[in-house]
N, C-alpha and C positions, 0 to 999 in steps of 0.2 A: 475356443472350439474350432474344429476344422471339418471339412466335408470329405468323405471318402469316395466321391464319384469323380471319375476322370474321363473327360471327353476326348475322343480322337478325331482329328480332322482339322483342328484349329492351329496346329503347329506348336502348341505349348504344353502338350500333355506330359511329356517327359520332365519338363521343368517343374510342373506341378507335383509330380511324383517325388522328385528329388527334394523339393522344398518341404513337403509334408513329412517325408521320412526324417529329415533333419529336425523338424518341429517335434515329432514324436519323441526323438531322443532327448530333446530339451525338457519336455513336459513330464516324462516318466521319472518317478523317483528312482534313485540308484538301487535301493533294496529290492524294488519290484522287478528290475531287470535281472539282478543277481540270483533271485530265488526262482525265476522262471525255468521250467524244465527244458526249454529250448536251448539253454546255454550249457546244459549238462549232457552226459552220455545217456542216451535213451534206448530202451528196448524198442525195436521197430514196431512190434505188435501192440505196444502200449499206446494209449490215447490220452490227450490232454483232457482236463476237466471239461465236461460239456456245459454249455451255458446258452442263454437265449440268443447270443450273437453268433453262434456256430451253425454252419450249414451242414445238413446231413449228406449233401451231394458232394462227391469228390471230383474236382475238375480233371479233365484229361491233360491239360497243359500244366507242366511242372518240370522239375529237374530230376532226371533219372540218373542214378549213380550207384556204384557198389557200396554195400554196407562197409563199415570200418572194421567190425569184429564179428566172428562167429561165436555164439554163446551157447554153452551147454550146461544144464543143471546137473549137479553131482551130489550124491547123498552118502553120508557116512552113517552107518548103523552100528549099534553095539548092544550085546545081550548079556554082558557080565552080570552076575547076580547082585554083587555089591554095587549099590547106586553110585557112590562117590568114585569108585574105581572105574565103573563103566563110563561116567562122564569124562574122567581124566583121560581114558583111552581114546575117546572120540575126539576131544580137543587136541590131544597130542598127535593124532593122525592128521588132523587139519593143519597143525603146525608143520608137520613133515611135508604136506602138500604145498604150503606157502614157501617153504625153503627150497623145494624142488622146482617150483614154477619157472624161475628165471632161466634155469638150464634147459628147460623143455620149450622155451619160447612162448609160454602162456602166462596169463594173469589170473589171480583169484579175486572174485568180486561178489557183491551181494546187492539185492534190490529187486523190486517188482517192476517199476516203471523207469526209474533212473538207477544207474549203477554207481556203486562206491567200491573202491579198491579195499580188499581185506589184507591186512598186514599182521605181523607178529605183535604189533602194539594194540590192535583192536579186535583180533579174531575171537576172543572170548566174549565179545558183545553179541555174537550170533547166538540165537536161542536154540536150545534143544527141545524136541517135541517127542511125545509118546509115539512109539511104533506100534504095529499091529499085534506083536507078540508080547506076552507077559514079561516083565522085567527087561524091557528093551526101549531104547531111545534112538532118535535119529537127528541129524543136522544136515540141512541142505544149503548149498551155496552155488556159485556160478564159476565156470572156467571159461575164459575167452581167449581166442586166438586171432591174431590180426589177419585181415584179408588184403589182397593187392600184392603187387610185385611178385607174381607167380604163385601166390597162395589163394586158391579158390576154396569154395565151401567144402568140397570133398577132402582136400588135403588138410584143411583146418580141422575138420571133424576127426580125421585120422590122427592128427597131432594130439588132439585132446584125448582120444581113446588110448593112445600110447602113454600119455602122461598119467592117466588114471591107473594104468597097469604097473607103472614103475614106482608109484608112491608107496612107501613102506607103512603098512598098518601097524597099530600098536595093540597088543593083547588080542581080544576077540572082535575088534572093530573091523568093519568091512566097508570099502569105498567103491562105489560104482555109479555109472551114469543113470539118471532117473527121469529124463524127459526128452522131448524132441529138440533138435538143434534150432536155435533162433538167431537173431542178428541184432546188432546195435549200431547206432550212428552217434558220433561225437559232436555235440553242439550244433544241431540242425539249424539254429537261427543264423549261423554264420553264412548260410547260403541264401539269405533273404534277397540280397542284391542280384545274385544270379537268377533266382526265380523271377524276380520283377522284370529283369531284362527279357526273359523268355516270354512272359505274359505280354509285355509291351510289343515285342516283335510279332506275336500272334495277333494282337489287337490291330496293329498297323496293317498286317496282311489282310485281315478280315475287312477292315475299312476300305482298302483299295479294291477289293472284290465287289463291294456293294455299290460302287459308282458315286456320282456326285450328289445324289438325293438323300443318301443315308450315311450315318456315321455310327460309331460304337462308344459306349460308356463302360468303364471298368469300375465296379463297386466292390469294396471289401479289402483293398490292399493294406489297410491298417490292421488286419487280423493276424494272429500268430501263424508261424510256419507249422504245418502239419506233416505227418509222415505215414507211409503205408508200404507194405511189401508189394513189389510189382514183378517179382521173379524169384528164383531160388535164393540168390543173395543180392538181388537188386532192390533198391528202395526208390519210391517216388516221394520227393519233397515238394510240397505245394502250399499255396495260400488259398483258402476257400473263397475265391472271388467270384463275381458274376460278370459276364460280358453281355451287355444289353444293346440291341440294335435300335437306334432312334433316328427320326427324320432330321435332316440338317436345318430345315426351315419350318 
């Protein structure tokens, strides 16, 4: 077992953080790390499973950065009377979208909290649902465009909209955007070290301001990395820690 309370002011706090981070890596089974959502591409608005160890309060201190992708839901609908032909038209339209995606600079994906790439090998695993009209069905998926290097949220949204227009529909199938633009981050857990550095610097600064009679303790650095939107396409990556002021003597 280990303690997740780190005192600042005794000169060894950072060493304790580094030691316990290494210890956690040794103690956790490999499968538990691989299956954790923090190692995958996540929708920024998605939340990890809530549990008794999670704090409802989001700290101000964390790593602010641009999201990796802009993500837009797209839906293909079909109303051909013959059910088998209708389903075939919807799936063939999706196949056309997958084939056209690389040329448009976008990717096709699926998922609610974590994203998986949709390919010509697995696209028929996506389920069709009943639409509001009789003898009609729909299939929803995600189109994502990379951000950064001159590609902001507006240009990414325009790229996705242009892509939807150029995909050739099959039969009576219709493809159109169906929800608001959201964003994703790839493997947020990779930023744990950077987040810890920011927390440590803030704790050190706070301790210096308190004078000789008080110090600070950091609680909760063993918790998973969390994420939240902090701007149009900016995300806040953070660890739900607590900074506690304590007397030194």
